[in-house]
Structures are given as C-alpha cells and as structure tokens.
N, C-alpha and C positions, 0 to 999 in steps of 0.2 A: 103358731106354737112358741113359746119360750124356751131359747136355750137351755137355761134351767131346769126347766121343764123337763127337756128330753134327758138329760142327764140323772135329773132324780128314775126315768121309767128306764134306761140304760142300765146304771147301777142294780135298781132290783132285780131284772129278768138277767144281769149277772148275776146275782145272790141268790135267785133261786134254780138256775140254767146245772142239769143233771146233763154231764154228757154222755153216762150207762142207758138212758134210757131214751134215747135219738138212734133212730136206722143210721147205718154208714153213709148212706143216702142224704139223709137232713143231716147229718151233721157237718157232709160235705157243706150243703147248702146256706147254713149257720153259718159256719167260717167265711165263705164267701161274701155275707151279708156280712159280715162283723169285720171281717178288712176292709169293704168296701167306707160304712161308717167312720173304721179308724181313720179312711185316708182324708176323708173331707173332714174331720176332725183334726186333723193335722193341718189341714189347708186353713181351717177356721183359727187355729191356735197361731203359726207360723204370720198369717197377716195382723192378730192384733197385737202380735208381741214385738210387730217393727211401729208400728203404732206406739205402743206404751216405748220402746227404747225413744223416740222421739221426746218425750216430755220427760218432767221429773221425776213419774212417780215413782219409778224405781230409785232413784236414790234416797228415798226414806228408810230403804232396808240395811244401808248403810256399805250395800255390794261396793263394789268397784267398777263394775260396767254393770250394764243392763243384760249382757249376755249371761255376768255371775247369777243375776238374779233371778232371771230365768229361768239357767240348771239347778238352784238352790231350791227355786218354787217348784219345776218338775219332774224335780229326780233325775237331771240328766247332765252329762258332760257339761260342759263349757263350749269346747269343738261344739257341740250338738246345736249346743243352745242356739250359738254366735250362726250357726250354719242357718238353725228354723230363721234368727232373726232376718239377714240378708237376705235370707230367700222370699219371702212376706214384702220385702223393700223391691227388690228387684222384680217380681212378679207385676206390680201395676204396672209397667210399659210393656207387661209381655200379654197382652187380653185373653190372646190362646191356648196359654200355659195355664196362666189364672182358673181360664171356662175349666179346663183338664185338670188339674189340680184339684178345684170345688166340686168336682163332678162324682171324685173318686177318683181317675181312673191314672192316677200317677203318687207314690208312693213318697216320702219325704227326699230318700234319695234317690229318687227320678227325679223329682223338681225341680230339688238345687241342682243337678248334675245342667238341666235343661235349659235354667231359670241363666246358670253361669255363663255356658255355652252360646244364649243366646243373646245377652245380656252385648256380651262382646260381637256377635254378630245375628245382629238383629232377623237377618231373612234366610236364617237359618235353622227359626222357629219351627216349623210347621212339620222339615225333613226329621227334625233330633224327638219331635215329637211321636212321630210316625214312625222311629227308632224305637222309640220307649215301648210300643206296643209292639213292635213285631222280635225282639233281641232280646237276650237277657240283658241284667246290670251292669257286667262286664263288659259285654257290644254296645251299650249304649256308653259308659265312661269314657271307650277308647275313641268312641264318634265326639262325643263333645270334648272331648283332649284336642284334637286332631282340627275340629273348626277356633278352637280360639289361637290355636296356634298358630293357623292360616289366618287368621285375620287382628294377630298384632305383630309388632316389630320382634323381631326374635333379638333383639337385645336389649331393649326395655323389655322386654318377657326374665330376658335372662337376670336381669337387675333387679328385675322388681321381684320373684323367685329367691334370692339370694338376701334381699334387706327384711325377707319373713323366713327366713331359715329357723327352723328349732330344733332341735334333739329335748326329748320332753322323757320320763323316766315316772313309774307308775305300778303301785302294787294293787291287783284285782278282788274281787270278794274270797275268789278261790284261792289267795295268797299265792301267786304267780305274776314273778317281776315281769313291766315289758318297759320296751328303750323302743318310742320314735320319731326317727330322725326326718325332715322336710329339707330338701334343698334342691339344687341344678341334680338332672341327672346325673351330667358326667362326674360330678362332682360322687353321686352315691355309686357311681360307678367304679369310680379309684379308688371308692373304700371296697367293694364288694373284690376288685383285682387284687388290692393289696393282701386280702384275705383268704385268696384262693389256694395258696402258695400250701398256708400254716392246712388249711381245709381240706385240699387234697390229699395233704400225709396223713391227717387225722385218722381220712378215708382209710388210706389202704393198709395203715395199723390194725382198728378196727377189722378189715375185711382177716389180716393173717388173724387175726387172734379168733376170727368165727363170729362174730358179731355185724349185724345190719341194724343199720336205721338211716332217719331220711336224709340227704342232702343238708337239710335245712337246720338240724340236730348238729353234724357236722361245725356247719358255717357258724353255729352261737359257740360249740367250743373256738373256734378258731379267732374270734370277738376277743372270747375274753384273758385267751394265752396273749394273744399279741399286744393289748391294752395293757395288761396285765405284765408282761416283759417291759415295756415300755414305764410304766409306772414304777416298779423297781429300780431301774436304772437311773430313775431320775432324784433328783435333790429332795431332802426334805422341807428346807426353805419356803413359807407360805405354800404349801401345799394343806390342804380344806385335809383333816382327819376324818375317815370312817371311825363313828359310834357307837360301840356293841354296849345292850343293855343286859345283865340277868345277876339275879339271882344268885346266891352262894349255894342257895339248897340245889337251886336247879344245875350248874354248872357244876354240883359233885354229885350227882344224879341222885339226890337225896329227899329230894321233893317229890308228893304226890299229885293229881291233879287237882288244878285250884287258879290261884288268878300271882302267879309266879308270874317275873318275869325275862321272857329269851326273846331280842329283838336286834336288828340295828336300827338303829333310830334314825324316822321316816321310810324306811320300808316295810316296818310292822314284822310280824312274828317268824321265826326262824327255829329250824331244829338244833336241839342242843351238839348234837356234831358239828354242823355249819359254825356254831360258836370254838369249839373246842380245835379246828380243822384251821378258821382263821388265823389263833393265838399261835399255832403251831409254824406258824410261819415265817413269825416274827416282823413282821410289817412295821414297817415303822411308822404309818401314817395309817395304822389300828389304835385306837383307845376304849379300854374296855369298863364300863362300871359296874363293879360288882356292889352288889346293896345285898342286907337282911332286911326284907318286907320293902315298903314303897316312901317309906319318910325320910327324908332329908333333911339335917340338921343344921339348921340355919347359922350363915358365917356371916361376922361386921367386920368392916376394915374400912380407913378412913378415907380410902380415894378412890373416885369416880368409876374407873372400871374395877368389874368385876376379880375376883384371883382366877388365878387359872384353876383353880378347885371350884370355885363357887359355878367357872362357866362351863366347866364340866357338868356339876349336877345339872345346871340351867339346858346343857344338850341335852338331862337324860330325862329333865320331865316337861318339857319341849322342843319336842323334836322338829314342830313343827308350829306355825304362828300360834300361839294361843288362841284363839277366838276362835270360839266355836264356829265349825263349818267350813274354815282354811285351812288347805290342805298344804299352803304357802310354806318350803321347807326351803329356802334360797332366800341370804341375801335379809334374814331375820336381825332384830335390833335388840337390841338387850334396854328393856326399858321400866328405869325408877316411876315407881308409883306415886315416891312423896320427890317432888323436884329435889334434886342432888345439892344446887346452889341455895337452895334453905338447911340440908340438913346437915350437909358434906360427911356423911355417912354412906357406906353401898353395904344394904341387909339381904341376904339371900332370900328370905322372907316377903320383904315387899317390891322382888325382880322379877319380870313376866322376857318372853320374845315377842316379838310382834313384826308384822312384815310392814314392807314400808306404808300399803295401804294402810289399814289397819293404825300402824304408826301415826299417819300425817290425820288419821278424822280425830286421836287422840289429842294432839296438838293443837291442831287448828279449829275443826270445829267442839270439843270438849268431849266427844265419846268417850266410853272409858267402858274395860274389864267390870264382872259387879264380884264383889268380893267371895274370896275364897284362892286355892291355887288349881293349877289343871288347867288344861281344857275349860271355857265356859265358855255366856255366856256375854258378847260384846253391844251395849248397849247404847243409845243417843242419851243426853243432858235431860232429856224432858221423859226418861223412864225410870219407874219406880223402882227400879233394883241397880240404878245408876249408884252410885258409891257414894256423892253425895247428899243425897237420900236419905243414905242409912247413918243408925246412930251407931253401926261395932266400930269400938274403938279400931285405931290403928296400931298393927301390930307392931312393939317394938325391936 
C-alpha cells in the first residue's frame, strides 16, 4: 500500500472520528494506536527530510536552509525541523535505533536524544534504548547528556558549546514573550547567581506584602530589573532603540475594538497600559511612532540613505523582514526597489526592509518582492508575480 493511500485513509478516519461515540476503554486503545502511527510517520518523515536536505530540491523554495524549508512545509519551528533532519541522518549508522524508531517505539524527542548520544558513543546505543522504554523523557535526557559528556574531550565540548551559544526571543501564539539562552552550564550558573540577590530581595518584599508566587516568577522579575538598571546607566550612543507602534485613538483610549495598532515592533501586540508605562519612563532608547490609521505618507530626498523620519516609518511598516514567512528582526537592510545608482533618490514608497538572506537572493539571483507594501510574497524570477512580469507602473 502506498504512503499516499495510507494518508488518505487516515485523513478520512480523522474526519469522521467522534470521541463522544466510543467508550473510555476504546478511546484509550485508539489513542495508543494513533500515537504509534504518529511515531512511525515521524520516523519516515525524519529520514525523508534528511534525504531532501542532501539535495538541491529545497533550494527552489528560496528558503535559507533545508531546515527553514521543512519548518515552513510542516508548520514547525526551525529548531524542530533541524533536529528532525539531523536525527534522520544519524540513525543511518544506528540500526537498532532506526529499527525501534520505525516500529513506533520512540517519539521524535526520544529518537533525537538517543541518536545524538549514540552518535558520540555507539557502544551506549542499546543501553540508551532500554532507558527510553524504562524511564521518563527527563531521565533519558540526563542519561544521554551523561553519555555525551563521558565520550568526548571536556575542553573540546566546552569550546563547541561556546561556539554555538545563542540567545533567542520570540512571542508565542498566546502573546507570551520568551527568552531562550543556549550556553555553557557555568555561564548559565553565573547568570542565575548574579540574579539571586535581586530575586531573593523581591521574594522577601512579596512575602512581607502577603503575596506568594513561584521562585521562577521572582527570577523573571529579577532579570528584568538587573538588565533595565544596566541599560539605564549606559550611554545612548550606538544603542538599538525599542520602537513602539500605536494609533493615536488607541493611545487616547477612544478607539473601539478593531484593527488599531498597539504593539512593540517585532514583538507583537501589547496592552495600551504597557505603552503608557514605557512612555512614562522617559527611556532614551524608546522611539514611538504614533499614527492615525495605517497609511504612511511617502517622503523623498536626494540622499542614498533614508532620513530618520523614513527609517522610523520603515521600522513601523517592517518590524521584521518584508518577505512573507520570514520573521527575522535583526540586521535588516534597507532595500531600494529601484537601484539608487540609477535614480539618485530615496522614495519611501519604494523602500523595503530585507534580512541578509533575502537581500542576497534579490541581489545575486533576481528574486523580488511582489508589488505592494508591507509583508508580501518573495518570488523567484520565473514566478508570474515577479515585478518583471507585471505591467504595473512603478510609484514615483
């Protein structure tokens, strides 16, 4: 039976499935069967993804890597996609892990942990597979971490982790902001130790006021306080500003529910009270763009670089890369749709902000944003939506 037929039958079963019509015991059996199917499917997906990543097929999408292409296709994060590709590659040399994965005995998380550790120490493969069935995911993670640590040069491992250090921020679908730091354990420990005095002080103040929250909540408050104090003591020269976007009616509290903008550029919607709190701080790193409606009036001048007014307007319109599907919000480059060397003018309506990857695709391979403003599709030269195929006159 072909995989496409299995896919159709599974979709049909899911379409007609009604949990209210089955007993609790049958629901348990269905859940377990569905979980086994999902695990087996994930095993096939990971191996196929690793194969695609080795070819040039994914490059046709214009994405910056095979992991980005897979993330877009499957609706997962880039980190998850990268993990799936790497796991699919590693299990080629780990037959026992590959077999267990295909039988649906391992989840994607378990397979990734075992493959990563067994890749470092193949003699530990069977032991780790047994641990995956006997204990929790947390226990398996600890066993795999211990295996990797014991199988490599500690100093080399420390250097490798340092080279891959990373601090990421994002906002999830529920509007919650996240920070994720990857670094050597000792540096994370130093950061937490540095926060401890402030965290403990906040804890004591809260207890004295009759408030009780989790230690993690006070640690979050401590991080904000420590960073904010240091930022306030720094000089503003060369410091990246924080850009607030808010409609005047929203700011004044006279707007009804609708499409009014009230957000921190690159981090999404926030409450109006958050904007007022930021403005009241007098923070020198804060820039506010207050608008009436969403239209920005075009401004032109003879310099190559946009004016401060135009740059703030661009940051308002493009808090992230203008290419649809790209959430890059750092190192964005101002792009002239018409080559400045030919026109010698900088017109706001003909400016976009692109990340380095999409700017390189435009410069070197002829890709382009389709006509319009704001987030929009970024297409290859042979796409019928490409500006070279349209008769739409360029804005003056």
